[in-house]
C-alpha positions as CSV (number, residue, x, y, z in Angstrom):
1,M,-54.5,-174.5,77.0
2,S,-53.0,-171.0,78.2
3,A,-50.0,-172.8,79.9
4,A,-49.4,-174.8,76.8
5,L,-49.2,-171.4,74.9
6,L,-47.0,-169.9,77.2
7,L,-44.8,-173.0,77.0
8,G,-44.6,-172.8,73.3
9,F,-44.1,-169.3,73.7
10,G,-41.0,-169.8,75.9
11,V,-39.6,-172.7,73.8
12,A,-39.8,-170.4,70.7
13,H,-37.9,-167.9,72.4
14,A,-35.3,-170.2,73.6
15,V,-33.7,-170.7,70.1
16,S,-31.1,-168.3,69.0
17,D,-29.1,-167.4,66.0
18,L,-26.9,-170.4,64.7
19,P,-23.7,-169.1,63.5
20,G,-23.0,-170.1,59.7
21,G,-27.0,-171.0,59.6
22,P,-30.2,-169.7,60.0
23,A,-31.2,-166.9,62.3
24,V,-34.2,-165.9,64.4
25,R,-36.4,-163.5,62.6
26,Q,-34.0,-163.4,59.5
27,Y,-35.2,-161.1,56.8
28,D,-31.8,-160.5,54.9
29,L,-29.5,-163.0,53.3
30,P,-26.9,-164.8,55.4
31,P,-23.6,-163.1,56.2
32,P,-21.4,-163.9,53.3
33,V,-18.2,-165.8,53.7
34,T,-17.2,-166.1,50.1
35,R,-16.4,-163.4,47.5
36,I,-19.3,-164.6,45.2
37,A,-21.9,-164.5,48.1
38,V,-20.9,-161.0,48.8
39,E,-21.4,-160.1,45.3
40,Q,-24.7,-161.9,45.0
41,Q,-25.8,-160.0,48.2
42,W,-24.7,-156.6,46.7
43,L,-26.6,-157.7,43.4
44,H,-29.6,-158.4,45.4
45,N,-29.6,-155.1,47.4
46,M,-29.0,-153.1,44.2
47,M,-31.7,-154.7,42.2
48,L,-34.0,-154.2,45.2
49,Y,-33.2,-150.5,45.3
50,I,-33.7,-150.1,41.5
51,C,-36.9,-151.9,41.9
52,G,-38.1,-149.9,44.7
53,A,-37.2,-146.8,42.8
54,I,-39.2,-147.8,39.6
55,F,-42.3,-148.7,41.9
56,V,-42.2,-145.4,43.7
57,A,-41.9,-143.6,40.5
58,V,-44.4,-145.0,38.4
59,F,-47.1,-145.4,40.8
60,G,-46.3,-142.0,42.2
61,V,-46.8,-140.4,38.8
62,M,-49.8,-142.8,38.4
63,F,-51.6,-141.6,41.6
64,Y,-50.7,-138.1,41.1
65,S,-52.3,-137.9,37.8
66,I,-55.3,-139.8,39.1
67,W,-55.7,-137.3,41.9
68,K,-54.6,-134.0,40.0
69,H,-56.8,-134.6,36.9
70,R,-59.7,-136.4,38.5
71,K,-63.2,-135.9,37.0
72,S,-64.7,-134.3,40.1
73,K,-62.4,-131.2,39.5
74,G,-64.0,-130.8,36.0
75,V,-60.7,-131.6,34.2
76,K,-61.1,-132.8,30.6
77,P,-59.2,-135.4,29.3
78,A,-56.2,-134.7,26.8
79,D,-57.2,-135.6,23.3
80,F,-54.0,-137.0,21.7
81,H,-53.1,-140.5,20.4
82,E,-49.4,-140.7,20.5
83,S,-46.1,-138.7,21.4
84,T,-42.9,-139.6,19.9
85,T,-40.9,-138.4,22.8
86,V,-42.8,-140.2,25.5
87,E,-42.2,-143.3,23.4
88,I,-38.6,-142.6,23.0
89,V,-38.3,-141.9,26.7
90,W,-39.8,-145.1,28.0
91,T,-38.0,-147.0,25.5
92,V,-34.7,-145.7,26.0
93,I,-35.0,-145.3,29.9
94,P,-35.7,-149.0,30.7
95,F,-33.2,-150.2,28.2
96,L,-30.3,-148.4,30.2
97,I,-31.7,-149.6,33.5
98,V,-31.9,-153.4,32.2
99,I,-28.4,-152.8,30.9
100,G,-27.1,-151.5,34.0
101,M,-28.6,-154.5,36.1
102,A,-27.3,-157.0,33.3
103,L,-23.7,-156.1,33.2
104,P,-22.7,-156.6,36.8
105,A,-25.1,-159.7,37.2
106,T,-23.5,-161.4,34.0
107,K,-20.2,-160.8,35.7
108,V,-21.1,-162.5,38.9
109,V,-22.8,-165.4,37.1
110,V,-19.7,-166.2,34.6
111,A,-17.4,-165.8,37.9
112,Q,-19.6,-168.4,39.9
113,K,-19.5,-171.0,37.0
114,D,-15.6,-170.5,36.7
115,T,-14.5,-173.9,38.4
116,T,-11.1,-173.9,36.7
117,N,-7.8,-174.2,38.8
118,A,-9.4,-175.7,42.0
119,D,-7.3,-176.5,44.9
120,L,-9.7,-179.2,46.0
121,T,-12.3,-181.2,44.0
122,I,-15.0,-182.9,45.7
123,K,-18.1,-185.0,44.4
124,A,-21.2,-184.7,46.3
125,T,-23.7,-187.2,45.6
126,G,-27.3,-186.9,46.7
127,Y,-29.0,-190.2,48.1
128,Q,-32.7,-190.2,49.6
129,W,-32.0,-189.0,52.1
130,K,-28.2,-188.1,52.9
131,W,-25.1,-186.7,51.2
132,G,-22.1,-188.8,49.9
133,Y,-19.0,-187.0,49.6
134,D,-15.8,-188.4,47.6
135,Y,-12.4,-186.5,47.6
136,L,-11.5,-186.6,44.1
137,K,-8.5,-184.3,43.8
138,G,-6.2,-182.3,45.9
139,E,-5.2,-182.8,49.6
140,G,-7.2,-185.5,51.2
141,E,-7.7,-187.2,47.8
142,G,-9.3,-190.7,48.1
143,I,-11.2,-189.9,51.3
144,A,-14.9,-190.9,51.0
145,F,-17.9,-190.9,53.3
146,V,-21.6,-190.5,53.8
147,S,-23.0,-187.6,55.9
148,T,-26.3,-188.5,57.6
149,L,-28.8,-186.5,59.8
150,D,-27.6,-187.2,63.3
151,A,-29.7,-189.9,65.2
152,T,-30.6,-187.9,68.2
153,H,-32.3,-185.3,65.9
154,R,-34.3,-187.9,64.3
155,A,-35.5,-189.0,67.5
156,L,-36.4,-185.6,68.5
157,S,-38.4,-185.2,65.1
158,D,-40.2,-188.2,65.7
159,A,-41.0,-187.3,69.3
160,G,-42.0,-183.9,68.3
161,T,-39.7,-182.2,70.6
162,P,-37.4,-180.0,68.6
163,Q,-34.3,-178.8,70.5
164,G,-31.2,-176.7,70.0
165,N,-30.2,-174.0,67.3
166,D,-29.0,-176.5,65.0
167,Y,-32.1,-178.8,65.0
168,L,-32.3,-181.0,61.9
169,L,-28.9,-179.7,60.7
170,K,-26.7,-181.7,62.9
171,V,-24.9,-184.4,60.8
172,D,-22.7,-187.4,61.9
173,Q,-19.8,-186.7,59.7
174,P,-19.7,-183.0,58.0
175,L,-17.9,-181.8,55.0
176,V,-14.4,-180.6,55.7
177,V,-12.6,-178.2,53.5
178,P,-9.6,-175.9,54.2
179,V,-10.0,-172.2,54.4
180,D,-8.8,-169.7,51.5
181,K,-8.7,-172.6,49.0
182,K,-10.9,-172.8,45.8
183,I,-13.3,-175.9,46.3
184,R,-15.0,-177.3,43.3
185,I,-18.2,-179.4,44.0
186,I,-19.2,-181.9,41.5
187,T,-22.6,-182.8,42.0
188,T,-24.8,-185.8,40.9
189,A,-27.7,-187.9,42.4
190,N,-28.2,-191.7,42.9
191,D,-31.9,-191.5,42.8
192,V,-34.0,-188.5,42.3
193,I,-33.0,-185.0,42.0
194,H,-31.5,-183.1,45.0
195,S,-29.9,-179.6,45.1
196,F,-26.6,-178.7,47.3
197,M,-27.1,-175.5,48.8
198,V,-25.0,-173.5,51.4
199,P,-26.3,-169.9,51.5
200,A,-23.4,-168.6,53.3
201,F,-21.2,-169.6,50.4
202,G,-23.8,-168.3,47.8
203,V,-23.7,-172.0,46.4
204,K,-26.8,-173.7,44.7
205,Q,-26.5,-176.5,42.2
206,D,-28.9,-179.2,41.4
207,A,-27.8,-182.8,41.6
208,I,-29.4,-184.9,38.9
209,P,-29.3,-188.7,38.4
210,G,-27.2,-189.6,35.3
211,F,-25.8,-186.2,34.7
212,V,-22.6,-184.2,36.4
213,R,-22.8,-180.6,37.3
214,D,-20.3,-178.4,39.2
215,T,-20.0,-175.2,41.2
216,W,-17.2,-173.7,43.6
217,F,-16.6,-171.6,46.5
218,R,-13.6,-170.4,48.4
219,A,-14.5,-169.8,52.1
220,E,-12.7,-166.8,53.6
221,K,-13.6,-167.4,57.4
222,V,-13.1,-170.6,59.8
223,G,-16.2,-172.0,60.9
224,D,-19.0,-174.2,60.7
225,Y,-21.8,-173.4,57.9
226,Y,-25.1,-175.2,57.2
227,G,-27.5,-175.8,54.2
228,Q,-30.0,-178.3,53.1
229,C,-31.1,-180.1,50.0
230,A,-32.9,-177.4,48.2
231,E,-35.1,-179.5,45.9
232,L,-38.1,-181.4,46.9
233,C,-36.8,-185.1,46.8
234,G,-39.2,-187.1,48.8
235,K,-40.7,-187.5,52.4
236,E,-37.7,-187.5,54.0
237,H,-36.6,-184.1,52.3
238,A,-36.3,-182.3,55.4
239,Y,-34.0,-184.7,56.9
240,M,-31.1,-183.9,54.4
241,P,-28.8,-181.4,55.7
242,I,-25.5,-180.1,54.8
243,H,-22.8,-179.0,57.3
244,V,-19.6,-177.8,55.9
245,K,-16.7,-177.3,58.5
246,V,-14.2,-174.9,57.3
247,L,-10.9,-175.2,58.9
248,S,-7.3,-173.6,58.8
249,A,-4.7,-175.2,56.6
250,E,-3.0,-176.9,59.5
251,D,-6.1,-178.1,60.8
252,Y,-7.4,-179.7,57.5
253,A,-4.1,-181.4,57.1
254,A,-4.5,-182.9,60.6
255,W,-8.1,-183.9,59.9
256,V,-6.9,-185.7,56.3
257,T,-4.2,-187.5,58.3
258,A,-6.6,-188.7,61.1
259,K,-9.7,-189.3,58.4
260,Q,-7.2,-191.7,56.2
261,K,-5.8,-193.6,59.2
262,E,-9.6,-194.0,60.2
263,L,-10.6,-195.2,56.7
264,Q,-7.8,-197.6,56.6
265,A,-8.6,-199.1,59.9
266,K,-12.4,-199.5,58.8
267,A,-11.2,-201.2,55.3
268,D,-12.6,-204.7,55.3
269,D,-11.3,-207.6,53.4
270,P,-14.2,-208.9,51.2
271,S,-12.5,-212.5,51.6
272,K,-13.0,-212.3,55.3
273,V,-15.4,-214.9,56.8
274,W,-17.5,-213.8,59.2
275,A,-19.2,-215.4,62.3
276,L,-23.1,-215.0,62.4
277,P,-23.1,-212.9,65.8
278,D,-20.4,-210.4,64.7
279,L,-22.1,-209.7,61.3
280,V,-25.4,-209.1,62.9
281,A,-23.7,-206.7,65.4
282,R,-22.1,-204.8,62.4
283,G,-25.4,-204.8,60.3
284,E,-27.2,-203.4,63.3
285,K,-25.1,-200.4,62.9
286,V,-25.5,-200.0,59.4
287,Y,-29.2,-200.5,59.6
288,S,-29.6,-197.9,61.9
289,A,-27.6,-195.4,60.0
290,N,-29.1,-196.3,56.7
291,C,-32.1,-198.0,56.6
292,A,-34.2,-197.3,59.7
293,A,-35.5,-194.0,58.4
294,C,-37.7,-195.7,55.8
295,H,-38.0,-199.3,57.0
296,M,-38.3,-198.2,60.7
297,A,-36.6,-199.4,63.5
298,N,-38.9,-202.5,63.7
299,G,-38.8,-203.6,60.2
300,K,-42.7,-202.7,59.6
301,G,-42.1,-200.3,57.0
302,S,-44.2,-197.3,56.3
303,G,-46.7,-196.4,53.1
304,A,-45.1,-197.3,50.0
305,I,-41.9,-198.6,51.9
306,K,-42.2,-202.6,52.2
307,A,-42.0,-204.2,55.6
308,L,-38.7,-206.3,56.1
309,D,-40.1,-208.0,59.0
310,G,-41.7,-211.1,57.4
311,S,-40.8,-210.2,53.8
312,P,-40.6,-213.2,51.5
313,V,-37.5,-211.8,49.8
314,V,-35.7,-211.6,53.4
315,L,-36.9,-214.9,54.2
316,S,-35.9,-216.6,50.9
317,E,-33.1,-219.0,50.9
318,D,-31.9,-217.7,47.7
319,K,-29.8,-214.8,49.3
320,G,-29.0,-213.3,45.8
321,K,-32.4,-211.7,45.6
322,Q,-32.0,-209.4,48.6
323,I,-28.1,-208.6,47.5
324,H,-29.5,-207.7,44.0
325,V,-32.0,-205.4,45.5
326,L,-29.4,-203.4,47.6
327,L,-26.9,-203.1,44.8
328,N,-29.6,-202.2,42.2
329,G,-32.6,-200.7,43.8
330,Q,-36.3,-201.7,43.4
331,N,-39.3,-200.1,42.0
332,N,-37.9,-196.4,41.8
333,I,-38.7,-196.4,45.7
334,M,-35.7,-198.5,47.2
335,P,-32.6,-196.9,46.3
336,A,-29.3,-198.5,45.2
337,W,-26.8,-198.6,48.1
338,R,-23.5,-199.5,46.0
339,Q,-21.8,-197.0,48.1
340,L,-22.0,-199.3,51.0
341,S,-18.9,-201.7,51.3
342,D,-19.3,-205.4,50.5
343,T,-19.0,-206.3,54.3
344,E,-21.6,-203.4,55.1
345,I,-24.1,-205.0,52.7
346,A,-23.5,-208.4,53.8
347,A,-23.8,-207.4,57.3
348,V,-27.0,-205.5,56.9
349,I,-28.7,-208.4,55.0
350,T,-27.6,-210.7,57.7
351,Y,-29.0,-208.6,60.5
352,T,-32.6,-208.1,58.5
353,K,-32.7,-212.1,58.1
354,N,-32.0,-212.7,61.7
355,Q,-33.9,-210.0,63.5
356,W,-37.5,-209.1,64.6
357,S,-39.6,-212.5,63.5
358,N,-37.0,-213.5,60.7
359,K,-35.1,-216.0,62.7
360,T,-33.6,-217.7,59.4
361,G,-30.3,-218.5,60.8
362,Q,-29.0,-217.5,57.5
363,L,-25.8,-215.2,56.8
364,V,-24.3,-213.4,53.8
365,Q,-20.6,-213.4,53.6
366,P,-19.1,-210.2,51.7
367,A,-17.4,-212.4,49.1
368,E,-21.0,-213.0,48.0
369,V,-21.8,-209.5,47.5
370,L,-18.4,-209.0,45.7
371,A,-19.5,-211.8,43.4
372,M,-22.8,-210.3,42.5
373,R,-21.2,-206.7,42.3
374,K,-19.1,-207.1,39.4
């Protein structure tokens, strides 16, 4: 047992600060990299000092009065019912304090809600349990991808062996933005309420299904910055990190060019007819990235999550049943996966129909998904 404790102590101390993310024994807000975050930190400290001063003053007077006028000294209590002067003082002073706190706070709140004149507009959509990013306006318009927890970190968590300073914060595709540009983030959700939060930017905005909210930031320093979904959104809530990579203008332009070429290369023709082995191989990658977290790698499901191995819907010759589930969700547990392409949906359905004990020999072509999507 002592060896285990020493080992745990050594592992704990092997972790160091993550630039742009959490720090070891962090007691203060993270170092701000936006003007809004700087103002928020100033407000936090200012109000902390004011509240501390009030605490000391009020309790100091109270304890002094109790001690100085205690009964054991034979002090007789004063006999009066009201004092106009005291009432004026304890009304005016708190009023002035509140006004002094409210004015700068209001200025910051108004500023952080001003999303006009953005250089870049990105929609962040919360899914159980990942983030989808769509570049709607500005340089990079048309780029879209889903950001998922890195598979190696999922494996570390499943094994109970946390490692690295960025444990459970590493993603396969970070959100990339240029430095010194106003970035408007539009938030919404596909299933339940999520919350987009990056502490170093001073940004936290709920993502609510059926509603659109927005916030903004202007990063003043190149680097990697981390956040998480800040709204309890289900059993995989802890596996929904946010990684924002801030690049120089030149590097961002190069990333946009490379990303657009990558997306064009991946663009699938929904009219293409696939062979079964090729579709199964493609579906295995889609399943690992999007489905295995809930349905498990062995297809057995977990808790309220239904098993795919031996599922009547998966085994059914009516392929439309499974297509309908992926496009529209089911029972408020299975989310809709419309963000996947027709080919990706066809591939993952084909994979589940021919994996584990589901040796149906059936395959779904992308054109069948496209027909039901309309």
